[in-house]
Gaussian input, Z-matrix of N, CA and C with variables (Angstrom, degrees):
# hf/3-21g

backbone

0 1
 N
 C     1     B1
 C     2     B2     1     A1
 N     3     B3     2     A2     1     D1
 C     4     B4     3     A3     2     D2
 C     5     B5     4     A4     3     D3
 N     6     B6     5     A5     4     D4
 C     7     B7     6     A6     5     D5
 C     8     B8     7     A7     6     D6
 N     9     B9     8     A8     7     D7
 C    10    B10     9     A9     8     D8
 C    11    B11    10    A10     9     D9
 N    12    B12    11    A11    10    D10
 C    13    B13    12    A12    11    D11
 C    14    B14    13    A13    12    D12
 N    15    B15    14    A14    13    D13
 C    16    B16    15    A15    14    D14
 C    17    B17    16    A16    15    D15
 N    18    B18    17    A17    16    D16
 C    19    B19    18    A18    17    D17
 C    20    B20    19    A19    18    D18
 N    21    B21    20    A20    19    D19
 C    22    B22    21    A21    20    D20
 C    23    B23    22    A22    21    D21
 N    24    B24    23    A23    22    D22
 C    25    B25    24    A24    23    D23
 C    26    B26    25    A25    24    D24
 N    27    B27    26    A26    25    D25
 C    28    B28    27    A27    26    D26
 C    29    B29    28    A28    27    D27
 N    30    B30    29    A29    28    D28
 C    31    B31    30    A30    29    D29
 C    32    B32    31    A31    30    D30
 N    33    B33    32    A32    31    D31
 C    34    B34    33    A33    32    D32
 C    35    B35    34    A34    33    D33
 N    36    B36    35    A35    34    D34
 C    37    B37    36    A36    35    D35
 C    38    B38    37    A37    36    D36
 N    39    B39    38    A38    37    D37
 C    40    B40    39    A39    38    D38
 C    41    B41    40    A40    39    D39
 N    42    B42    41    A41    40    D40
 C    43    B43    42    A42    41    D41
 C    44    B44    43    A43    42    D42
 N    45    B45    44    A44    43    D43
 C    46    B46    45    A45    44    D44
 C    47    B47    46    A46    45    D45
 N    48    B48    47    A47    46    D46
 C    49    B49    48    A48    47    D47
 C    50    B50    49    A49    48    D48
 N    51    B51    50    A50    49    D49
 C    52    B52    51    A51    50    D50
 C    53    B53    52    A52    51    D51
 N    54    B54    53    A53    52    D52
 C    55    B55    54    A54    53    D53
 C    56    B56    55    A55    54    D54
 N    57    B57    56    A56    55    D55
 C    58    B58    57    A57    56    D56
 C    59    B59    58    A58    57    D57
 N    60    B60    59    A59    58    D58
 C    61    B61    60    A60    59    D59
 C    62    B62    61    A61    60    D60
 N    63    B63    62    A62    61    D61
 C    64    B64    63    A63    62    D62
 C    65    B65    64    A64    63    D63
 N    66    B66    65    A65    64    D64
 C    67    B67    66    A66    65    D65
 C    68    B68    67    A67    66    D66
 N    69    B69    68    A68    67    D67
 C    70    B70    69    A69    68    D68
 C    71    B71    70    A70    69    D69
 N    72    B72    71    A71    70    D70
 C    73    B73    72    A72    71    D71
 C    74    B74    73    A73    72    D72
 N    75    B75    74    A74    73    D73
 C    76    B76    75    A75    74    D74
 C    77    B77    76    A76    75    D75
 N    78    B78    77    A77    76    D76
 C    79    B79    78    A78    77    D77
 C    80    B80    79    A79    78    D78
 N    81    B81    80    A80    79    D79
 C    82    B82    81    A81    80    D80
 C    83    B83    82    A82    81    D81
 N    84    B84    83    A83    82    D82
 C    85    B85    84    A84    83    D83
 C    86    B86    85    A85    84    D84
 N    87    B87    86    A86    85    D85
 C    88    B88    87    A87    86    D86
 C    89    B89    88    A88    87    D87
 N    90    B90    89    A89    88    D88
 C    91    B91    90    A90    89    D89
 C    92    B92    91    A91    90    D90
 N    93    B93    92    A92    91    D91
 C    94    B94    93    A93    92    D92
 C    95    B95    94    A94    93    D93
 N    96    B96    95    A95    94    D94
 C    97    B97    96    A96    95    D95
 C    98    B98    97    A97    96    D96
 N    99    B99    98    A98    97    D97
 C   100   B100    99    A99    98    D98
 C   101   B101   100   A100    99    D99
 N   102   B102   101   A101   100   D100
 C   103   B103   102   A102   101   D101
 C   104   B104   103   A103   102   D102
 N   105   B105   104   A104   103   D103
 C   106   B106   105   A105   104   D104
 C   107   B107   106   A106   105   D105
 N   108   B108   107   A107   106   D106
 C   109   B109   108   A108   107   D107
 C   110   B110   109   A109   108   D108
 N   111   B111   110   A110   109   D109
 C   112   B112   111   A111   110   D110
 C   113   B113   112   A112   111   D111
 N   114   B114   113   A113   112   D112
 C   115   B115   114   A114   113   D113
 C   116   B116   115   A115   114   D114
 N   117   B117   116   A116   115   D115
 C   118   B118   117   A117   116   D116
 C   119   B119   118   A118   117   D117
 N   120   B120   119   A119   118   D118
 C   121   B121   120   A120   119   D119
 C   122   B122   121   A121   120   D120
 N   123   B123   122   A122   121   D121
 C   124   B124   123   A123   122   D122
 C   125   B125   124   A124   123   D123
 N   126   B126   125   A125   124   D124
 C   127   B127   126   A126   125   D125
 C   128   B128   127   A127   126   D126
 N   129   B129   128   A128   127   D127
 C   130   B130   129   A129   128   D128
 C   131   B131   130   A130   129   D129
 N   132   B132   131   A131   130   D130
 C   133   B133   132   A132   131   D131
 C   134   B134   133   A133   132   D132
 N   135   B135   134   A134   133   D133
 C   136   B136   135   A135   134   D134
 C   137   B137   136   A136   135   D135
 N   138   B138   137   A137   136   D136
 C   139   B139   138   A138   137   D137
 C   140   B140   139   A139   138   D138
 N   141   B141   140   A140   139   D139
 C   142   B142   141   A141   140   D140
 C   143   B143   142   A142   141   D141
 N   144   B144   143   A143   142   D142
 C   145   B145   144   A144   143   D143
 C   146   B146   145   A145   144   D144
 N   147   B147   146   A146   145   D145
 C   148   B148   147   A147   146   D146
 C   149   B149   148   A148   147   D147
 N   150   B150   149   A149   148   D148
 C   151   B151   150   A150   149   D149
 C   152   B152   151   A151   150   D150
 N   153   B153   152   A152   151   D151
 C   154   B154   153   A153   152   D152
 C   155   B155   154   A154   153   D153
 N   156   B156   155   A155   154   D154
 C   157   B157   156   A156   155   D155
 C   158   B158   157   A157   156   D156
 N   159   B159   158   A158   157   D157
 C   160   B160   159   A159   158   D158
 C   161   B161   160   A160   159   D159
 N   162   B162   161   A161   160   D160
 C   163   B163   162   A162   161   D161
 C   164   B164   163   A163   162   D162
 N   165   B165   164   A164   163   D163
 C   166   B166   165   A165   164   D164
 C   167   B167   166   A166   165   D165
 N   168   B168   167   A167   166   D166
 C   169   B169   168   A168   167   D167
 C   170   B170   169   A169   168   D168
 N   171   B171   170   A170   169   D169
 C   172   B172   171   A171   170   D170
 C   173   B173   172   A172   171   D171
 N   174   B174   173   A173   172   D172
 C   175   B175   174   A174   173   D173
 C   176   B176   175   A175   174   D174
 N   177   B177   176   A176   175   D175
 C   178   B178   177   A177   176   D176
 C   179   B179   178   A178   177   D177
 N   180   B180   179   A179   178   D178
 C   181   B181   180   A180   179   D179
 C   182   B182   181   A181   180   D180
 N   183   B183   182   A182   181   D181
 C   184   B184   183   A183   182   D182
 C   185   B185   184   A184   183   D183
 N   186   B186   185   A185   184   D184
 C   187   B187   186   A186   185   D185
 C   188   B188   187   A187   186   D186
 N   189   B189   188   A188   187   D187
 C   190   B190   189   A189   188   D188
 C   191   B191   190   A190   189   D189
 N   192   B192   191   A191   190   D190
 C   193   B193   192   A192   191   D191
 C   194   B194   193   A193   192   D192
 N   195   B195   194   A194   193   D193
 C   196   B196   195   A195   194   D194
 C   197   B197   196   A196   195   D195
 N   198   B198   197   A197   196   D196
 C   199   B199   198   A198   197   D197
 C   200   B200   199   A199   198   D198
 N   201   B201   200   A200   199   D199
 C   202   B202   201   A201   200   D200
 C   203   B203   202   A202   201   D201
 N   204   B204   203   A203   202   D202
 C   205   B205   204   A204   203   D203
 C   206   B206   205   A205   204   D204
 N   207   B207   206   A206   205   D205
 C   208   B208   207   A207   206   D206
 C   209   B209   208   A208   207   D207
 N   210   B210   209   A209   208   D208
 C   211   B211   210   A210   209   D209
 C   212   B212   211   A211   210   D210
 N   213   B213   212   A212   211   D211
 C   214   B214   213   A213   212   D212
 C   215   B215   214   A214   213   D213
 N   216   B216   215   A215   214   D214
 C   217   B217   216   A216   215   D215
 C   218   B218   217   A217   216   D216
 N   219   B219   218   A218   217   D217
 C   220   B220   219   A219   218   D218
 C   221   B221   220   A220   219   D219
 N   222   B222   221   A221   220   D220
 C   223   B223   222   A222   221   D221
 C   224   B224   223   A223   222   D222
 N   225   B225   224   A224   223   D223
 C   226   B226   225   A225   224   D224
 C   227   B227   226   A226   225   D225
 N   228   B228   227   A227   226   D226
 C   229   B229   228   A228   227   D227
 C   230   B230   229   A229   228   D228
 N   231   B231   230   A230   229   D229
 C   232   B232   231   A231   230   D230
 C   233   B233   232   A232   231   D231
 N   234   B234   233   A233   232   D232
 C   235   B235   234   A234   233   D233
 C   236   B236   235   A235   234   D234
 N   237   B237   236   A236   235   D235
 C   238   B238   237   A237   236   D236
 C   239   B239   238   A238   237   D237
 N   240   B240   239   A239   238   D238
 C   241   B241   240   A240   239   D239
 C   242   B242   241   A241   240   D240
 N   243   B243   242   A242   241   D241
 C   244   B244   243   A243   242   D242
 C   245   B245   244   A244   243   D243
 N   246   B246   245   A245   244   D244
 C   247   B247   246   A246   245   D245
 C   248   B248   247   A247   246   D246
 N   249   B249   248   A248   247   D247
 C   250   B250   249   A249   248   D248
 C   251   B251   250   A250   249   D249

   B1=1.4440
   B2=1.5175
   B3=1.2637
   B4=1.4494
   B5=1.5197
   B6=1.3153
   B7=1.4395
   B8=1.5068
   B9=1.3236
   B10=1.4595
   B11=1.5274
   B12=1.3185
   B13=1.4616
   B14=1.5224
   B15=1.3247
   B16=1.4709
   B17=1.5217
   B18=1.3230
   B19=1.4634
   B20=1.5230
   B21=1.3101
   B22=1.4641
   B23=1.5212
   B24=1.3316
   B25=1.4695
   B26=1.5168
   B27=1.3207
   B28=1.4692
   B29=1.5277
   B30=1.3279
   B31=1.4655
   B32=1.5263
   B33=1.3155
   B34=1.4589
   B35=1.5304
   B36=1.3352
   B37=1.4616
   B38=1.5159
   B39=1.3373
   B40=1.4610
   B41=1.5196
   B42=1.3192
   B43=1.4592
   B44=1.5284
   B45=1.3185
   B46=1.4688
   B47=1.5261
   B48=1.3307
   B49=1.4590
   B50=1.5183
   B51=1.3364
   B52=1.4582
   B53=1.5284
   B54=1.3273
   B55=1.4679
   B56=1.5289
   B57=1.3291
   B58=1.4717
   B59=1.5256
   B60=1.3299
   B61=1.4671
   B62=1.5310
   B63=1.3225
   B64=1.4606
   B65=1.5209
   B66=1.3285
   B67=1.4653
   B68=1.5249
   B69=1.3282
   B70=1.4707
   B71=1.5267
   B72=1.3246
   B73=1.4678
   B74=1.5322
   B75=1.3376
   B76=1.4525
   B77=1.5234
   B78=1.3072
   B79=1.4610
   B80=1.5196
   B81=1.3339
   B82=1.4639
   B83=1.5264
   B84=1.3029
   B85=1.4499
   B86=1.5184
   B87=1.3231
   B88=1.4582
   B89=1.5223
   B90=1.3309
   B91=1.4636
   B92=1.5305
   B93=1.3077
   B94=1.4687
   B95=1.5230
   B96=1.3377
   B97=1.4635
   B98=1.5227
   B99=1.3249
   B100=1.4614
   B101=1.5215
   B102=1.3246
   B103=1.4724
   B104=1.5254
   B105=1.3349
   B106=1.4659
   B107=1.5205
   B108=1.3303
   B109=1.4540
   B110=1.5118
   B111=1.3418
   B112=1.4607
   B113=1.5264
   B114=1.3187
   B115=1.4689
   B116=1.5277
   B117=1.3247
   B118=1.4576
   B119=1.5184
   B120=1.3279
   B121=1.4625
   B122=1.5181
   B123=1.3155
   B124=1.4619
   B125=1.5272
   B126=1.3324
   B127=1.4577
   B128=1.5318
   B129=1.3262
   B130=1.4617
   B131=1.5248
   B132=1.3318
   B133=1.4713
   B134=1.5231
   B135=1.3137
   B136=1.4636
   B137=1.5297
   B138=1.3350
   B139=1.4606
   B140=1.5260
   B141=1.3215
   B142=1.4599
   B143=1.5196
   B144=1.3170
   B145=1.4630
   B146=1.5289
   B147=1.3355
   B148=1.4638
   B149=1.5271
   B150=1.3286
   B151=1.4610
   B152=1.5253
   B153=1.3365
   B154=1.4667
   B155=1.5258
   B156=1.3199
   B157=1.4547
   B158=1.5081
   B159=1.3191
   B160=1.4609
   B161=1.5276
   B162=1.3072
   B163=1.4520
   B164=1.5173
   B165=1.3046
   B166=1.4579
   B167=1.5206
   B168=1.3058
   B169=1.4546
   B170=1.5125
   B171=1.3180
   B172=1.4556
   B173=1.5202
   B174=1.3061
   B175=1.4687
   B176=1.5218
   B177=1.3199
   B178=1.4649
   B179=1.5295
   B180=1.3074
   B181=1.4567
   B182=1.5131
   B183=1.3280
   B184=1.4569
   B185=1.5221
   B186=1.3252
   B187=1.4629
   B188=1.5269
   B189=1.3145
   B190=1.4641
   B191=1.5280
   B192=1.3280
   B193=1.4718
   B194=1.5257
   B195=1.3232
   B196=1.4634
   B197=1.5234
   B198=1.3273
   B199=1.4629
   B200=1.5295
   B201=1.3234
   B202=1.4652
   B203=1.5292
   B204=1.3220
   B205=1.4619
   B206=1.5167
   B207=1.3329
   B208=1.4641
   B209=1.5239
   B210=1.3388
   B211=1.4704
   B212=1.5217
   B213=1.3188
   B214=1.4615
   B215=1.5281
   B216=1.3218
   B217=1.4690
   B218=1.5243
   B219=1.3231
   B220=1.4700
   B221=1.5287
   B222=1.3303
   B223=1.4613
   B224=1.5271
   B225=1.3349
   B226=1.4685
   B227=1.5224
   B228=1.3288
   B229=1.4669
   B230=1.5295
   B231=1.3266
   B232=1.4643
   B233=1.5183
   B234=1.3282
   B235=1.4715
   B236=1.5249
   B237=1.3211
   B238=1.4627
   B239=1.5309
   B240=1.3130
   B241=1.4631
   B242=1.5233
   B243=1.3241
   B244=1.4594
   B245=1.5197
   B246=1.3297
   B247=1.4695
   B248=1.5145
   B249=1.3156
   B250=1.4788
   B251=1.4943
   A1=108.04
   A2=114.43
   A3=120.22
   A4=112.28
   A5=115.53
   A6=121.98
   A7=118.06
   A8=120.30
   A9=118.90
   A10=113.17
   A11=118.68
   A12=122.10
   A13=113.06
   A14=114.31
   A15=120.91
   A16=112.50
   A17=116.73
   A18=119.15
   A19=110.04
   A20=116.54
   A21=120.12
   A22=111.88
   A23=116.52
   A24=120.69
   A25=111.26
   A26=116.43
   A27=120.01
   A28=110.48
   A29=116.54
   A30=120.20
   A31=110.61
   A32=116.26
   A33=120.89
   A34=110.74
   A35=117.29
   A36=121.39
   A37=112.11
   A38=116.52
   A39=120.13
   A40=110.83
   A41=116.54
   A42=120.55
   A43=111.28
   A44=116.89
   A45=120.82
   A46=110.94
   A47=117.49
   A48=120.73
   A49=111.86
   A50=116.13
   A51=120.14
   A52=110.59
   A53=117.00
   A54=121.16
   A55=109.67
   A56=116.63
   A57=120.47
   A58=110.79
   A59=116.52
   A60=121.15
   A61=110.38
   A62=117.43
   A63=121.20
   A64=111.45
   A65=117.00
   A66=120.92
   A67=111.09
   A68=115.64
   A69=120.40
   A70=112.78
   A71=117.29
   A72=123.08
   A73=111.57
   A74=114.78
   A75=120.57
   A76=108.50
   A77=116.35
   A78=120.82
   A79=108.38
   A80=116.43
   A81=122.95
   A82=108.19
   A83=116.57
   A84=121.04
   A85=110.94
   A86=116.56
   A87=121.61
   A88=111.75
   A89=117.48
   A90=120.63
   A91=111.09
   A92=116.79
   A93=119.88
   A94=110.85
   A95=117.77
   A96=120.40
   A97=110.60
   A98=117.03
   A99=121.21
   A100=110.18
   A101=116.23
   A102=120.78
   A103=110.26
   A104=117.32
   A105=120.55
   A106=111.69
   A107=117.12
   A108=120.43
   A109=112.54
   A110=117.02
   A111=120.89
   A112=111.02
   A113=117.24
   A114=120.33
   A115=110.27
   A116=117.05
   A117=120.19
   A118=111.84
   A119=116.78
   A120=120.68
   A121=111.06
   A122=116.66
   A123=120.17
   A124=110.92
   A125=116.52
   A126=121.05
   A127=111.10
   A128=116.87
   A129=119.04
   A130=111.62
   A131=118.33
   A132=119.69
   A133=110.23
   A134=117.20
   A135=121.40
   A136=110.52
   A137=116.61
   A138=120.16
   A139=111.78
   A140=117.11
   A141=119.97
   A142=111.70
   A143=117.04
   A144=120.36
   A145=110.48
   A146=117.32
   A147=120.40
   A148=112.15
   A149=117.56
   A150=120.48
   A151=112.60
   A152=117.05
   A153=118.74
   A154=113.83
   A155=117.34
   A156=120.76
   A157=115.89
   A158=118.51
   A159=121.17
   A160=109.43
   A161=115.41
   A162=121.12
   A163=108.69
   A164=117.19
   A165=121.08
   A166=109.43
   A167=117.50
   A168=121.47
   A169=111.76
   A170=116.17
   A171=122.17
   A172=113.12
   A173=114.81
   A174=120.95
   A175=112.07
   A176=117.10
   A177=120.20
   A178=110.15
   A179=117.24
   A180=121.04
   A181=112.15
   A182=116.39
   A183=120.01
   A184=111.80
   A185=117.80
   A186=120.75
   A187=110.13
   A188=116.75
   A189=121.13
   A190=110.62
   A191=115.79
   A192=120.56
   A193=110.34
   A194=117.48
   A195=121.38
   A196=111.28
   A197=117.95
   A198=121.03
   A199=110.86
   A200=116.93
   A201=120.16
   A202=110.56
   A203=116.99
   A204=120.85
   A205=111.97
   A206=117.19
   A207=120.61
   A208=110.60
   A209=117.51
   A210=120.50
   A211=110.55
   A212=116.18
   A213=121.34
   A214=111.11
   A215=117.44
   A216=120.77
   A217=111.80
   A218=117.12
   A219=120.21
   A220=109.92
   A221=116.70
   A222=121.36
   A223=111.05
   A224=116.88
   A225=121.02
   A226=111.01
   A227=117.02
   A228=119.96
   A229=111.41
   A230=116.60
   A231=119.84
   A232=111.96
   A233=116.71
   A234=120.02
   A235=110.94
   A236=116.36
   A237=120.27
   A238=110.82
   A239=116.42
   A240=121.26
   A241=111.16
   A242=118.20
   A243=121.80
   A244=113.26
   A245=117.70
   A246=120.25
   A247=111.61
   A248=117.81
   A249=118.50
   A250=112.82
   D1=87.94
   D2=-173.25
   D3=-78.36
   D4=129.48
   D5=170.04
   D6=75.04
   D7=16.64
   D8=-179.94
   D9=-112.29
   D10=-5.27
   D11=175.66
   D12=82.01
   D13=171.79
   D14=-176.66
   D15=-68.49
   D16=-48.22
   D17=-178.41
   D18=-66.24
   D19=-40.90
   D20=176.12
   D21=-61.27
   D22=-38.67
   D23=178.41
   D24=-64.16
   D25=-40.50
   D26=179.70
   D27=-66.55
   D28=-45.22
   D29=179.33
   D30=-64.32
   D31=-47.01
   D32=179.54
   D33=-64.05
   D34=-40.10
   D35=178.36
   D36=-63.01
   D37=-42.00
   D38=178.77
   D39=-64.08
   D40=-43.94
   D41=179.77
   D42=-66.28
   D43=-44.27
   D44=179.07
   D45=-65.26
   D46=-40.42
   D47=177.33
   D48=-63.19
   D49=-39.11
   D50=178.04
   D51=-65.97
   D52=-42.85
   D53=178.25
   D54=-61.11
   D55=-45.64
   D56=179.11
   D57=-63.19
   D58=-38.41
   D59=177.91
   D60=-60.80
   D61=-40.75
   D62=179.48
   D63=-70.55
   D64=-40.83
   D65=-179.69
   D66=-66.20
   D67=-45.10
   D68=-175.00
   D69=-87.58
   D70=-1.50
   D71=-179.97
   D72=52.17
   D73=51.99
   D74=176.70
   D75=-113.27
   D76=167.35
   D77=-178.32
   D78=-120.58
   D79=98.24
   D80=-179.70
   D81=-116.28
   D82=163.58
   D83=173.74
   D84=-92.99
   D85=177.36
   D86=-178.49
   D87=-61.48
   D88=-44.77
   D89=-179.16
   D90=-63.18
   D91=-41.90
   D92=178.98
   D93=-67.95
   D94=-34.82
   D95=175.57
   D96=-61.57
   D97=-43.79
   D98=179.15
   D99=-61.94
   D100=-47.36
   D101=-179.00
   D102=-62.67
   D103=-46.94
   D104=-179.86
   D105=-62.20
   D106=-40.34
   D107=179.51
   D108=-64.92
   D109=-45.51
   D110=-178.55
   D111=-69.69
   D112=-48.53
   D113=-179.34
   D114=-66.69
   D115=-38.63
   D116=177.09
   D117=-61.43
   D118=-40.42
   D119=177.44
   D120=-64.94
   D121=-42.65
   D122=179.57
   D123=-62.50
   D124=-45.86
   D125=-178.19
   D126=-64.69
   D127=-48.96
   D128=-176.47
   D129=-71.72
   D130=-34.26
   D131=174.19
   D132=-61.58
   D133=-43.26
   D134=178.26
   D135=-60.98
   D136=-45.20
   D137=179.30
   D138=-63.76
   D139=-43.24
   D140=179.61
   D141=-62.88
   D142=-42.72
   D143=178.68
   D144=-65.64
   D145=-39.55
   D146=179.94
   D147=-68.29
   D148=-35.24
   D149=-174.95
   D150=-89.09
   D151=-50.89
   D152=-174.85
   D153=-111.44
   D154=-5.59
   D155=174.96
   D156=87.79
   D157=-0.26
   D158=179.56
   D159=-152.81
   D160=171.36
   D161=177.32
   D162=-136.25
   D163=172.13
   D164=178.52
   D165=-75.88
   D166=137.95
   D167=-178.87
   D168=-103.17
   D169=168.71
   D170=177.45
   D171=79.64
   D172=173.98
   D173=-177.64
   D174=-66.38
   D175=-44.98
   D176=-177.74
   D177=-67.59
   D178=-43.79
   D179=178.43
   D180=-60.74
   D181=-42.96
   D182=179.27
   D183=-71.03
   D184=-30.45
   D185=175.45
   D186=-65.33
   D187=-42.17
   D188=177.95
   D189=-63.83
   D190=-46.15
   D191=179.18
   D192=-62.42
   D193=-44.95
   D194=-177.90
   D195=-65.09
   D196=-42.62
   D197=179.40
   D198=-65.46
   D199=-42.97
   D200=178.37
   D201=-65.00
   D202=-40.66
   D203=177.84
   D204=-65.08
   D205=-39.33
   D206=177.86
   D207=-66.26
   D208=-38.92
   D209=175.41
   D210=-61.56
   D211=-41.32
   D212=177.72
   D213=-61.30
   D214=-41.77
   D215=179.15
   D216=-67.86
   D217=-40.56
   D218=177.63
   D219=-62.78
   D220=-42.58
   D221=178.23
   D222=-61.84
   D223=-45.04
   D224=179.35
   D225=-63.24
   D226=-40.37
   D227=178.76
   D228=-64.49
   D229=-38.08
   D230=176.73
   D231=-64.75
   D232=-39.90
   D233=177.74
   D234=-62.54
   D235=-45.08
   D236=-179.48
   D237=-65.48
   D238=-42.26
   D239=-178.30
   D240=-65.65
   D241=-37.65
   D242=-178.72
   D243=-74.35
   D244=-23.80
   D245=179.19
   D246=-75.98
   D247=-25.97
   D248=-178.04
   D249=-98.87

């Protein structure tokens, strides 16, 4: 989450985690939403930079990236949980 600061990252992470929670129909708490949103943004930003060389900028772009990344993490966690 480039250029939005720590407090902005927490707010954006919470919102993105909540959006991902609604899309994926999972039941997470506020703290987990924040973590999923921030980590999801970091992971998907890294992937976007590695694949296409850039990422989405601004608050809306980072919200989209963070929500998609959080959905990806929820999906991966479900795959791991179902295998064991």
